[in-house]
Backbone as CSV, one residue per row, in Angstrom:
resi,resn,N_x,N_y,N_z,CA_x,CA_y,CA_z,C_x,C_y,C_z
1,MET,0.809,-1.203,0.000,0.000,0.000,0.000,0.850,1.264,0.000
2,GLY,1.964,1.250,0.730,2.823,2.423,0.764,2.328,3.491,1.717
3,LYS,2.982,4.626,1.662,2.620,5.747,2.538,1.338,6.416,2.061
4,ARG,0.571,6.907,3.038,-0.607,7.692,2.688,-0.150,9.088,2.311
5,ASN,-0.780,9.679,1.330,-0.401,11.053,1.005,-1.201,12.018,1.873
6,GLU,-0.815,13.277,1.839,-1.406,14.284,2.715,-2.920,14.399,2.523
7,MET,-3.407,14.200,1.320,-4.837,14.331,1.053,-5.652,13.252,1.763
8,GLU,-5.039,12.118,2.095,-5.749,11.029,2.735,-5.782,11.148,4.256
9,LEU,-4.953,12.017,4.843,-4.905,12.162,6.288,-6.116,12.952,6.777
10,GLU,-6.593,12.594,7.956,-7.770,13.240,8.520,-7.445,14.662,8.967
11,LYS,-8.224,15.599,8.481,-8.059,16.997,8.891,-8.974,17.257,10.076
12,VAL,-8.518,18.103,10.991,-9.263,18.410,12.206,-9.364,19.922,12.380
13,THR,-10.298,20.340,13.226,-10.485,21.753,13.549,-10.604,21.876,15.061
14,CYS,-9.930,22.871,15.624,-9.981,23.103,17.068,-11.360,23.629,17.449
15,ARG,-11.993,23.011,18.451,-13.333,23.433,18.873,-13.304,24.736,19.660
16,LYS,-12.138,25.130,20.190,-12.060,26.358,20.989,-11.772,27.583,20.129
17,CYS,-10.677,27.543,19.355,-10.278,28.730,18.589,-10.723,28.679,17.133
18,GLY,-11.176,27.499,16.678,-11.627,27.360,15.301,-10.511,27.175,14.290
19,PHE,-9.255,27.053,14.752,-8.140,26.857,13.828,-8.349,25.575,13.041
20,GLY,-8.154,25.666,11.748,-8.256,24.489,10.915,-9.138,24.756,9.723
21,PRO,-9.386,23.750,8.964,-8.920,22.388,9.196,-7.425,22.253,8.919
22,TYR,-6.770,21.386,9.699,-5.346,21.120,9.516,-5.071,19.653,9.791
23,ILE,-3.911,19.222,9.341,-3.484,17.844,9.566,-2.521,17.857,10.748
24,PRO,-2.871,17.213,11.861,-1.987,17.187,13.032,-0.632,16.564,12.698
25,SER,0.399,17.042,13.385,1.744,16.510,13.194,2.427,16.409,14.544
26,ALA,3.621,15.844,14.562,4.362,15.725,15.815,4.705,17.094,16.393
27,SER,4.834,18.105,15.539,5.182,19.427,16.050,3.963,20.321,16.315
28,PHE,2.787,19.938,15.840,1.555,20.676,16.160,0.428,19.662,16.226
29,ASP,0.253,19.076,17.400,-0.658,17.952,17.575,-2.084,18.413,17.821
30,PHE,-2.965,17.459,17.949,-4.384,17.666,18.185,-4.786,16.776,19.350
31,TYR,-5.576,17.291,20.273,-5.968,16.571,21.473,-7.471,16.309,21.418
32,PRO,-7.863,15.131,20.888,-9.294,14.849,20.750,-9.981,14.688,22.098
33,ASP,-11.198,15.187,22.176,-11.964,15.023,23.411,-13.328,14.405,23.136
34,GLU,-13.664,14.213,21.873,-14.881,13.540,21.450,-16.147,14.166,22.024
35,VAL,-16.120,15.478,22.263,-17.317,16.182,22.714,-18.396,16.087,21.639
36,ASP,-18.018,16.347,20.396,-18.963,16.305,19.275,-18.554,15.264,18.241
37,GLY,-17.850,14.235,18.655,-17.396,13.192,17.742,-15.886,13.071,17.770
38,PRO,-15.335,12.051,17.116,-13.904,11.775,17.200,-12.998,12.838,16.571
39,GLY,-13.539,13.707,15.729,-12.723,14.740,15.091,-12.708,16.052,15.839
40,THR,-13.271,16.100,17.050,-13.295,17.350,17.805,-12.290,17.303,18.941
41,GLY,-11.790,18.463,19.298,-10.826,18.558,20.381,-10.123,19.894,20.340
42,LEU,-8.923,19.922,20.913,-8.162,21.157,21.028,-6.879,21.085,20.232
43,CYS,-6.507,22.217,19.609,-5.207,22.294,18.950,-4.136,22.433,20.040
44,GLU,-2.885,22.300,19.660,-1.786,22.374,20.621,-1.798,23.700,21.386
45,ASN,-2.092,24.808,20.690,-2.101,26.115,21.360,-3.184,26.192,22.433
46,CYS,-4.379,25.721,22.130,-5.473,25.796,23.106,-5.288,24.808,24.250
47,CYS,-4.673,23.673,23.978,-4.407,22.707,25.048,-3.523,23.328,26.114
48,THR,-2.584,24.144,25.676,-1.630,24.740,26.606,-1.960,26.192,26.919
49,ASP,-3.204,26.596,26.655,-3.613,27.978,26.858,-4.363,28.133,28.175
50,LYS,-5.269,29.078,28.241,-5.941,29.447,29.479,-6.790,28.346,30.094
51,ASN,-7.313,27.418,29.277,-8.143,26.368,29.858,-7.312,25.346,30.622
52,VAL,-6.017,25.306,30.390,-5.112,24.425,31.119,-3.928,25.295,31.557
53,GLN,-3.915,25.714,32.795,-2.866,26.604,33.275,-1.551,25.841,33.455
54,LEU,-0.560,26.216,32.680,0.744,25.576,32.750,1.667,26.276,33.729
55,SER,2.436,25.482,34.453,3.594,26.076,35.077,4.526,26.344,33.907
56,PRO,5.460,27.266,34.043,6.269,27.623,32.879,6.969,26.407,32.270
57,PRO,6.793,26.187,30.959,7.505,25.087,30.316,9.003,25.397,30.287
58,VAL,9.788,24.354,30.275,11.246,24.494,30.302,11.778,24.536,28.878
59,GLU,12.608,25.531,28.588,13.178,25.657,27.251,14.141,24.514,26.958
60,LEU,14.144,24.088,25.704,15.027,23.033,25.230,15.859,23.550,24.064
61,THR,17.018,22.955,23.879,17.816,23.280,22.703,17.302,22.467,21.520
62,VAL,17.647,22.876,20.313,17.269,22.118,19.127,17.877,20.722,19.210
63,LYS,19.117,20.627,19.717,19.775,19.325,19.854,18.976,18.411,20.790
64,GLN,18.530,18.933,21.932,17.711,18.131,22.859,16.424,17.677,22.182
65,SER,15.796,18.577,21.429,14.526,18.225,20.779,14.710,17.085,19.787
66,LYS,15.866,17.027,19.139,16.127,15.972,18.152,16.596,14.672,18.810
67,THR,17.577,14.761,19.711,18.190,13.549,20.259,17.394,12.931,21.407
68,LEU,16.883,13.742,22.300,16.175,13.226,23.465,14.669,13.120,23.209
69,CYS,14.090,14.178,22.648,12.648,14.220,22.419,12.244,13.547,21.110
70,LYS,13.217,13.298,20.254,13.010,12.620,18.968,12.009,13.357,18.079
71,ASP,12.147,14.686,18.010,11.282,15.506,17.165,11.348,15.010,15.724
72,GLY,10.188,14.870,15.116,10.107,14.432,13.725,10.167,12.932,13.526
73,MET,10.108,12.149,14.607,10.214,10.690,14.492,8.880,9.989,14.762
74,GLY,7.792,10.652,14.395,6.462,10.031,14.502,6.090,9.661,15.923
75,ALA,5.668,8.423,16.112,5.199,7.957,17.420,6.296,7.997,18.479
76,LYS,7.568,7.960,18.063,8.678,8.021,19.027,8.876,9.422,19.598
77,THR,8.311,10.434,18.952,8.440,11.808,19.437,7.780,11.928,20.803
78,CYS,8.426,12.644,21.703,7.893,12.813,23.051,6.580,13.584,23.017
79,ARG,5.595,13.054,23.703,4.284,13.708,23.739,4.303,14.994,24.548
80,PHE,5.332,15.227,25.332,5.426,16.438,26.152,6.195,17.567,25.456
81,LEU,6.654,17.336,24.232,7.404,18.334,23.479,6.447,19.381,22.915
82,LEU,6.717,20.635,23.209,5.934,21.755,22.693,6.838,22.636,21.850
83,TYR,6.236,23.420,20.985,6.987,24.398,20.195,6.156,25.660,20.112
84,ASP,6.781,26.791,20.415,6.107,28.072,20.245,7.102,29.056,19.651
85,THR,6.749,30.331,19.617,7.624,31.322,18.995,8.973,31.430,19.682
86,GLY,9.071,30.959,20.919,10.337,30.985,21.652,11.188,29.745,21.421
87,GLY,10.668,28.769,20.677,11.417,27.547,20.400,10.807,26.337,21.079
88,PHE,11.622,25.301,21.209,11.167,24.044,21.810,11.074,24.168,23.323
89,LYS,10.055,23.497,23.883,9.849,23.514,25.330,9.374,22.136,25.783
90,CYS,9.647,21.831,27.047,9.203,20.580,27.648,8.062,20.882,28.619
91,SER,6.942,20.174,28.449,5.800,20.386,29.343,5.661,19.266,30.377
92,LYS,6.640,18.362,30.411,6.586,17.288,31.400,6.706,17.899,32.799
93,LYS,5.955,17.374,33.737,5.891,17.843,35.124,5.227,19.217,35.251
94,SER,4.593,19.681,34.182,3.847,20.936,34.249,2.399,20.606,34.606
95,ASP,1.578,21.618,34.735,0.164,21.396,35.023,-0.536,20.662,33.884
96,CYS,0.031,20.728,32.693,-0.559,20.067,31.523,-0.184,18.586,31.462
97,HIS,0.752,18.147,32.293,1.255,16.775,32.267,0.128,15.744,32.336
98,SER,-0.765,15.864,33.299,-1.820,14.851,33.455,-2.796,14.888,32.285
99,TYR,-3.049,16.061,31.732,-3.939,16.174,30.577,-3.328,15.462,29.371
100,ILE,-2.056,15.735,29.113,-1.365,15.076,27.996,-1.323,13.575,28.231
101,GLN,-1.031,13.173,29.453,-0.968,11.749,29.795,-2.314,11.065,29.522
102,SER,-3.400,11.731,29.845,-4.722,11.134,29.640,-5.078,11.017,28.162
103,ARG,-4.454,11.802,27.318,-4.717,11.791,25.875,-3.664,11.023,25.088
104,ALA,-2.672,10.456,25.764,-1.530,9.829,25.092,-1.951,8.775,24.071
105,GLU,-2.955,8.006,24.378,-3.394,6.937,23.479,-3.875,7.485,22.135
106,ASN,-4.434,8.680,22.135,-4.985,9.281,20.916,-4.035,10.241,20.211
107,MET,-2.867,10.460,20.773,-1.909,11.391,20.178,-1.026,10.681,19.157
108,ARG,-0.530,11.437,18.206,0.410,10.884,17.234,1.787,10.737,17.852
109,ALA,2.206,11.715,18.641,3.485,11.638,19.366,3.211,10.874,20.661
110,LYS,3.810,9.701,20.815,3.513,8.840,21.963,4.693,8.646,22.904
111,GLY,5.846,9.191,22.557,7.040,8.970,23.352,6.971,9.566,24.747
112,ASP,7.678,8.937,25.651,7.913,9.424,27.018,9.383,9.097,27.251
113,ASN,10.245,9.960,26.745,11.638,9.611,26.508,12.622,9.950,27.618
114,CYS,12.214,10.752,28.599,13.163,11.124,29.645,12.439,11.444,30.948
115,SER,13.222,11.781,31.955,12.671,12.093,33.278,12.042,13.480,33.334
116,GLY,12.300,14.292,32.321,11.796,15.662,32.307,12.703,16.597,33.082
117,PRO,12.243,17.851,33.264,13.077,18.819,33.967,13.267,18.437,35.431
118,PRO,14.369,18.781,36.040,15.434,19.626,35.514,16.583,18.855,34.850
119,ASN,16.644,17.530,35.029,17.833,16.807,34.582,17.714,16.129,33.221
120,PHE,16.513,15.879,32.736,16.275,15.264,31.426,17.087,13.977,31.244
121,VAL,16.981,13.067,32.206,17.696,11.787,32.133,16.935,10.868,31.184
122,SER,17.641,10.341,30.181,17.033,9.454,29.184,16.512,8.192,29.854
123,LEU,15.336,7.755,29.458,14.760,6.513,29.957,15.262,5.380,29.061
124,SER,15.928,4.413,29.613,16.595,3.372,28.836,15.661,2.587,27.938
125,ARG,14.385,2.468,28.299,13.470,1.677,27.476,13.209,2.301,26.111
126,ASN,13.541,3.598,25.960,13.296,4.289,24.701,14.547,4.516,23.883
127,LYS,15.662,3.936,24.266,16.910,4.161,23.535,16.916,3.435,22.232
């Protein structure tokens, strides 16, 4: 069968801000909540916005995002990896941690690759 092309991927729209339709990716995910069906939920920005108060996310280097968080590696990408105008950030151990954890099964990025801040110790099971 081969790879699916972009036209075949399911497009989603954020129920809070109306962003979309877009195709979720490891760098801008979608958090389904099935309020109005399986295609409804929150975009990455709204998940980490006012409805879910975050403790400040910890900044990451591009190298950390690639080697530890596995950015761009599909399901291996860390589900706690965020990206905003300031660059890569880690949301592990933040107020959003339990929300992301509860949605992990439905996320495209499924990795849980390290201990999180402050030491970011790699978890051997994901090496």
